[in-house]
TIDO-387209 format. One record per atom (N, C-alpha, C): residue number from 1; atom name; z, x, y. Coordinates in nm, 3 decimals. Atoms other than C-alpha are relative to their C-alpha. Layout:
N
ATOM  n  atom  c3  c1  c2
ATOM  NUM  CA  Z  X  Y
...
***
This chain:
104
ATOM  n  atom  c3  c1  c2
ATOM  1  N  0.134  -0.037  -0.042
ATOM  1  CA  3.757  4.051  -2.759
ATOM  1  C  -0.083  0.053  -0.119
ATOM  2  N  0.071  -0.050  0.119
ATOM  2  CA  3.671  4.222  -3.090
ATOM  2  C  -0.060  -0.116  -0.080
ATOM  3  N  0.051  0.118  0.072
ATOM  3  CA  3.632  3.877  -3.247
ATOM  3  C  -0.128  -0.051  0.067
ATOM  4  N  0.118  0.047  -0.073
ATOM  4  CA  3.384  3.774  -2.976
ATOM  4  C  -0.119  0.090  -0.031
ATOM  5  N  0.108  -0.095  0.029
ATOM  5  CA  3.180  4.088  -3.035
ATOM  5  C  -0.053  -0.018  -0.142
ATOM  6  N  0.043  0.025  0.138
ATOM  6  CA  3.177  4.025  -3.411
ATOM  6  C  -0.086  -0.126  -0.010
ATOM  7  N  0.075  0.125  0.004
ATOM  7  CA  3.057  3.669  -3.357
ATOM  7  C  -0.138  0.019  0.062
ATOM  8  N  0.131  -0.023  -0.064
ATOM  8  CA  2.782  3.778  -3.117
ATOM  8  C  -0.091  0.083  -0.092
ATOM  9  N  0.082  -0.082  0.090
ATOM  9  CA  2.663  4.045  -3.363
ATOM  9  C  -0.047  -0.081  -0.120
ATOM  10  N  0.036  0.080  0.117
ATOM  10  CA  2.671  3.805  -3.658
ATOM  10  C  -0.105  -0.104  0.034
ATOM  11  N  0.093  0.107  -0.037
ATOM  11  CA  2.488  3.526  -3.474
ATOM  11  C  -0.134  0.054  0.050
ATOM  12  N  0.129  -0.056  -0.043
ATOM  12  CA  2.220  3.762  -3.345
ATOM  12  C  -0.100  0.003  -0.115
ATOM  13  N  0.086  0.000  0.120
ATOM  13  CA  2.083  3.755  -3.702
ATOM  13  C  -0.029  -0.141  -0.051
ATOM  14  N  0.025  0.139  0.041
ATOM  14  CA  2.081  3.373  -3.726
ATOM  14  C  -0.145  -0.036  0.028
ATOM  15  N  0.138  0.044  -0.027
ATOM  15  CA  1.746  3.193  -3.740
ATOM  15  C  -0.016  -0.046  0.145
ATOM  16  N  0.031  0.042  -0.137
ATOM  16  CA  1.582  3.128  -3.404
ATOM  16  C  0.021  -0.150  0.018
ATOM  17  N  -0.016  0.146  -0.008
ATOM  17  CA  1.598  2.756  -3.482
ATOM  17  C  0.145  -0.041  0.027
ATOM  18  N  -0.141  0.029  -0.025
ATOM  18  CA  1.979  2.776  -3.451
ATOM  18  C  0.050  0.049  0.135
ATOM  19  N  -0.040  -0.057  -0.129
ATOM  19  CA  1.978  2.935  -3.105
ATOM  19  C  0.079  -0.098  0.086
ATOM  20  N  -0.067  0.099  -0.084
ATOM  20  CA  2.083  2.612  -2.932
ATOM  20  C  0.096  -0.088  -0.079
ATOM  21  N  -0.089  0.077  0.086
ATOM  21  CA  2.283  2.478  -3.225
ATOM  21  C  0.120  0.083  -0.041
ATOM  22  N  -0.113  -0.071  0.058
ATOM  22  CA  2.514  2.675  -3.448
ATOM  22  C  0.032  0.131  0.073
ATOM  23  N  -0.023  -0.126  -0.071
ATOM  23  CA  2.468  3.006  -3.266
ATOM  23  C  0.077  -0.025  0.129
ATOM  24  N  -0.066  0.032  -0.127
ATOM  24  CA  2.565  2.854  -2.933
ATOM  24  C  0.143  -0.049  -0.021
ATOM  25  N  -0.134  0.053  0.026
ATOM  25  CA  2.864  2.667  -3.078
ATOM  25  C  0.096  0.111  -0.043
ATOM  26  N  -0.085  -0.110  0.045
ATOM  26  CA  2.999  2.975  -3.254
ATOM  26  C  0.037  0.091  0.116
ATOM  27  N  -0.027  -0.089  -0.113
ATOM  27  CA  2.966  3.189  -2.943
ATOM  27  C  0.094  -0.063  0.102
ATOM  28  N  -0.087  0.067  -0.097
ATOM  28  CA  3.127  2.931  -2.714
ATOM  28  C  0.143  -0.008  -0.052
ATOM  29  N  -0.134  0.007  0.058
ATOM  29  CA  3.421  2.885  -2.953
ATOM  29  C  0.067  0.137  0.004
ATOM  30  N  -0.057  -0.135  0.001
ATOM  30  CA  3.469  3.261  -2.981
ATOM  30  C  0.042  0.044  0.141
ATOM  31  N  -0.031  -0.039  -0.139
ATOM  31  CA  3.456  3.321  -2.603
ATOM  31  C  0.118  -0.080  0.053
ATOM  32  N  -0.108  0.086  -0.044
ATOM  32  CA  3.697  3.033  -2.551
ATOM  32  C  0.138  0.057  -0.033
ATOM  33  N  -0.131  -0.051  0.043
ATOM  33  CA  3.977  3.216  -2.734
ATOM  33  C  0.058  0.096  0.104
ATOM  34  N  -0.060  -0.090  -0.099
ATOM  34  CA  4.032  3.517  -2.503
ATOM  34  C  0.001  -0.059  0.141
ATOM  35  N  0.004  0.061  -0.133
ATOM  35  CA  3.932  3.312  -2.198
ATOM  35  C  0.122  -0.090  0.023
ATOM  36  N  -0.116  0.088  -0.014
ATOM  36  CA  4.206  3.056  -2.261
ATOM  36  C  0.131  0.077  -0.001
ATOM  37  N  -0.120  -0.084  -0.002
ATOM  37  CA  4.464  3.323  -2.338
ATOM  37  C  0.017  0.062  0.139
ATOM  38  N  -0.007  -0.060  -0.133
ATOM  38  CA  4.380  3.496  -2.010
ATOM  38  C  0.037  -0.102  0.106
ATOM  39  N  -0.031  0.103  -0.100
ATOM  39  CA  4.386  3.174  -1.811
ATOM  39  C  0.145  -0.044  -0.011
ATOM  40  N  -0.139  0.041  0.019
ATOM  40  CA  4.717  3.069  -1.964
ATOM  40  C  0.099  0.104  0.049
ATOM  41  N  -0.089  -0.108  -0.044
ATOM  41  CA  4.874  3.407  -1.894
ATOM  41  C  0.008  0.007  0.152
ATOM  42  N  0.003  -0.005  -0.146
ATOM  42  CA  4.774  3.376  -1.529
ATOM  42  C  0.065  -0.121  0.066
ATOM  43  N  -0.062  0.120  -0.054
ATOM  43  CA  4.939  3.037  -1.489
ATOM  43  C  0.146  0.027  0.037
ATOM  44  N  -0.134  -0.017  -0.057
ATOM  44  CA  5.280  2.980  -1.334
ATOM  44  C  0.115  -0.004  -0.099
ATOM  45  N  -0.115  0.013  0.087
ATOM  45  CA  5.495  2.898  -1.633
ATOM  45  C  -0.032  0.011  -0.147
ATOM  46  N  0.014  -0.015  0.144
ATOM  46  CA  5.554  2.934  -2.003
ATOM  46  C  -0.060  -0.124  -0.065
ATOM  47  N  0.055  0.123  0.059
ATOM  47  CA  5.475  2.570  -2.076
ATOM  47  C  -0.151  -0.007  0.018
ATOM  48  N  0.146  -0.002  -0.022
ATOM  48  CA  5.131  2.607  -1.920
ATOM  48  C  -0.065  0.103  -0.092
ATOM  49  N  0.054  -0.103  0.088
ATOM  49  CA  5.076  2.928  -2.115
ATOM  49  C  -0.010  -0.055  -0.143
ATOM  50  N  0.002  0.060  0.133
ATOM  50  CA  5.167  2.744  -2.437
ATOM  50  C  -0.115  -0.099  -0.015
ATOM  51  N  0.111  0.095  0.003
ATOM  51  CA  4.916  2.473  -2.351
ATOM  51  C  -0.132  0.073  -0.024
ATOM  52  N  0.125  -0.075  0.014
ATOM  52  CA  4.635  2.729  -2.318
ATOM  52  C  -0.007  0.075  -0.134
ATOM  53  N  -0.001  -0.060  0.133
ATOM  53  CA  4.745  2.906  -2.636
ATOM  53  C  -0.038  -0.104  -0.105
ATOM  54  N  0.039  0.108  0.089
ATOM  54  CA  4.709  2.568  -2.807
ATOM  54  C  -0.151  -0.023  0.001
ATOM  55  N  0.146  0.014  -0.011
ATOM  55  CA  4.354  2.540  -2.677
ATOM  55  C  -0.069  0.116  -0.072
ATOM  56  N  0.056  -0.117  0.069
ATOM  56  CA  4.281  2.895  -2.800
ATOM  56  C  0.010  -0.018  -0.151
ATOM  57  N  -0.018  0.025  0.143
ATOM  57  CA  4.421  2.799  -3.140
ATOM  57  C  -0.101  -0.103  -0.051
ATOM  58  N  0.100  0.099  0.037
ATOM  58  CA  4.195  2.495  -3.150
ATOM  58  C  -0.139  0.061  -0.009
ATOM  59  N  0.129  -0.069  0.003
ATOM  59  CA  3.896  2.714  -3.069
ATOM  59  C  -0.012  0.088  -0.124
ATOM  60  N  0.001  -0.080  0.123
ATOM  60  CA  3.993  2.943  -3.356
ATOM  60  C  -0.026  -0.087  -0.122
ATOM  61  N  0.024  0.092  0.111
ATOM  61  CA  4.001  2.645  -3.592
ATOM  61  C  -0.146  -0.044  -0.003
ATOM  62  N  0.141  0.035  -0.010
ATOM  62  CA  3.659  2.538  -3.467
ATOM  62  C  -0.087  0.116  -0.050
ATOM  63  N  0.074  -0.119  0.041
ATOM  63  CA  3.531  2.892  -3.516
ATOM  63  C  0.006  0.019  -0.151
ATOM  64  N  -0.017  -0.011  0.145
ATOM  64  CA  3.670  2.899  -3.870
ATOM  64  C  -0.091  -0.100  -0.073
ATOM  65  N  0.084  0.104  0.061
ATOM  65  CA  3.493  2.572  -3.956
ATOM  65  C  -0.148  0.034  0.013
ATOM  66  N  0.140  -0.036  -0.022
ATOM  66  CA  3.164  2.685  -3.804
ATOM  66  C  -0.041  0.122  -0.082
ATOM  67  N  0.026  -0.117  0.084
ATOM  67  CA  3.191  3.016  -3.989
ATOM  67  C  -0.021  -0.043  -0.145
ATOM  68  N  0.018  0.052  0.136
ATOM  68  CA  3.234  2.828  -4.317
ATOM  68  C  -0.137  -0.066  -0.016
ATOM  69  N  0.131  0.064  0.005
ATOM  69  CA  2.927  2.619  -4.240
ATOM  69  C  -0.112  0.105  -0.001
ATOM  70  N  0.102  -0.107  -0.006
ATOM  70  CA  2.727  2.931  -4.150
ATOM  70  C  -0.011  0.073  -0.133
ATOM  71  N  0.000  -0.065  0.131
ATOM  71  CA  2.830  3.091  -4.478
ATOM  71  C  -0.073  -0.087  -0.103
ATOM  72  N  0.063  0.091  0.096
ATOM  72  CA  2.725  2.782  -4.675
ATOM  72  C  -0.151  -0.010  0.021
ATOM  73  N  0.143  0.004  -0.029
ATOM  73  CA  2.388  2.785  -4.501
ATOM  73  C  -0.069  0.134  -0.028
ATOM  74  N  0.055  -0.132  0.032
ATOM  74  CA  2.343  3.152  -4.594
ATOM  74  C  -0.034  0.083  0.122
ATOM  75  N  0.032  -0.072  -0.123
ATOM  75  CA  2.335  3.277  -4.235
ATOM  75  C  0.085  0.125  0.020
ATOM  76  N  -0.089  -0.114  -0.023
ATOM  76  CA  2.625  3.523  -4.255
ATOM  76  C  -0.017  0.104  -0.110
ATOM  77  N  0.017  -0.110  0.095
ATOM  77  CA  2.570  3.862  -4.418
ATOM  77  C  0.135  0.052  -0.050
ATOM  78  N  -0.130  -0.054  0.036
ATOM  78  CA  2.935  3.971  -4.417
ATOM  78  C  0.110  -0.094  0.050
ATOM  79  N  -0.096  0.098  -0.050
ATOM  79  CA  3.157  3.663  -4.381
ATOM  79  C  0.145  0.044  -0.012
ATOM  80  N  -0.138  -0.043  0.021
ATOM  80  CA  3.471  3.842  -4.506
ATOM  80  C  0.057  0.068  0.125
ATOM  81  N  -0.047  -0.070  -0.121
ATOM  81  CA  3.494  4.061  -4.195
ATOM  81  C  0.034  -0.101  0.110
ATOM  82  N  -0.024  0.102  -0.103
ATOM  82  CA  3.466  3.760  -3.964
ATOM  82  C  0.120  -0.086  -0.037
ATOM  83  N  -0.115  0.079  0.045
ATOM  83  CA  3.712  3.555  -4.172
ATOM  83  C  0.130  0.076  0.023
ATOM  84  N  -0.120  -0.082  -0.018
ATOM  84  CA  3.963  3.841  -4.164
ATOM  84  C  0.040  0.010  0.146
ATOM  85  N  -0.029  -0.012  -0.143
ATOM  85  CA  3.934  3.879  -3.788
ATOM  85  C  0.052  -0.133  0.055
ATOM  86  N  -0.048  0.131  -0.044
ATOM  86  CA  3.976  3.503  -3.733
ATOM  86  C  0.145  -0.020  -0.044
ATOM  87  N  -0.137  0.012  0.050
ATOM  87  CA  4.288  3.505  -3.952
ATOM  87  C  0.096  0.087  0.079
ATOM  88  N  -0.084  -0.093  -0.076
ATOM  88  CA  4.426  3.807  -3.768
ATOM  88  C  0.030  -0.052  0.139
ATOM  89  N  -0.018  0.051  -0.136
ATOM  89  CA  4.371  3.659  -3.423
ATOM  89  C  0.083  -0.128  -0.002
ATOM  90  N  -0.080  0.122  0.012
ATOM  90  CA  4.514  3.324  -3.535
ATOM  90  C  0.148  0.034  -0.014
ATOM  91  N  -0.138  -0.043  0.017
ATOM  91  CA  4.830  3.499  -3.649
ATOM  91  C  0.060  0.053  0.128
ATOM  92  N  -0.049  -0.053  -0.127
ATOM  92  CA  4.860  3.680  -3.318
ATOM  92  C  0.027  -0.111  0.101
ATOM  93  N  -0.018  0.112  -0.094
ATOM  93  CA  4.815  3.361  -3.116
ATOM  93  C  0.122  -0.083  -0.039
ATOM  94  N  -0.117  0.077  0.045
ATOM  94  CA  5.068  3.172  -3.328
ATOM  94  C  0.130  0.076  0.022
ATOM  95  N  -0.119  -0.081  -0.023
ATOM  95  CA  5.314  3.460  -3.306
ATOM  95  C  0.039  0.003  0.147
ATOM  96  N  -0.028  0.001  -0.144
ATOM  96  CA  5.282  3.474  -2.929
ATOM  96  C  0.056  -0.134  0.044
ATOM  97  N  -0.049  0.133  -0.034
ATOM  97  CA  5.330  3.099  -2.901
ATOM  97  C  0.144  -0.019  -0.049
ATOM  98  N  -0.136  0.011  0.053
ATOM  98  CA  5.639  3.115  -3.122
ATOM  98  C  0.099  0.078  0.084
ATOM  99  N  -0.086  -0.084  -0.084
ATOM  99  CA  5.784  3.393  -2.913
ATOM  99  C  0.029  -0.067  0.135
ATOM  100  N  -0.018  0.070  -0.128
ATOM  100  CA  5.732  3.196  -2.592
ATOM  100  C  0.089  -0.121  -0.018
ATOM  101  N  -0.083  0.119  0.026
ATOM  101  CA  5.884  2.881  -2.745
ATOM  101  C  0.148  0.036  -0.015
ATOM  102  N  -0.139  -0.043  0.019
ATOM  102  CA  6.198  3.073  -2.844
ATOM  102  C  0.069  0.029  0.133
ATOM  103  N  -0.056  -0.035  -0.131
ATOM  103  CA  6.247  3.177  -2.481
ATOM  103  C  0.019  -0.122  0.090
ATOM  104  N  -0.012  0.120  -0.084
ATOM  104  CA  6.222  2.821  -2.347
ATOM  104  C  0.138  -0.063  -0.013
***
C-alpha cells in the first residue's frame, strides 16, 4: 500500500496533459499489485495464489518501466525513492511466491 501512495503522490505533480496517459497507467499498475495479492490470498489454493502473485509481479515490472519513462521525461522529482520501493516490493512478492512453491 505504501507503494501505491508513493505513486499517487508522485503522479499528482505530473503535467495535466498526462492525466489520462502516463498518470493513469502508473496508478493502475500500482493499485494492481496489492489488489492481486489480496485476491490471490482469498482464493482456495496455493496454485491460485501463485497465479495472482505472478500478476502482481507483472504489474511491478510494468510500474518499473513506466517509472523509467517518467524519469526520462523529467516528470519525477525523486525517482530513487520510488525505484527503491518497487525493488523492495518485488523482493517481497518473489520471496512469498518462493515460499509457497516450496510447500507445494
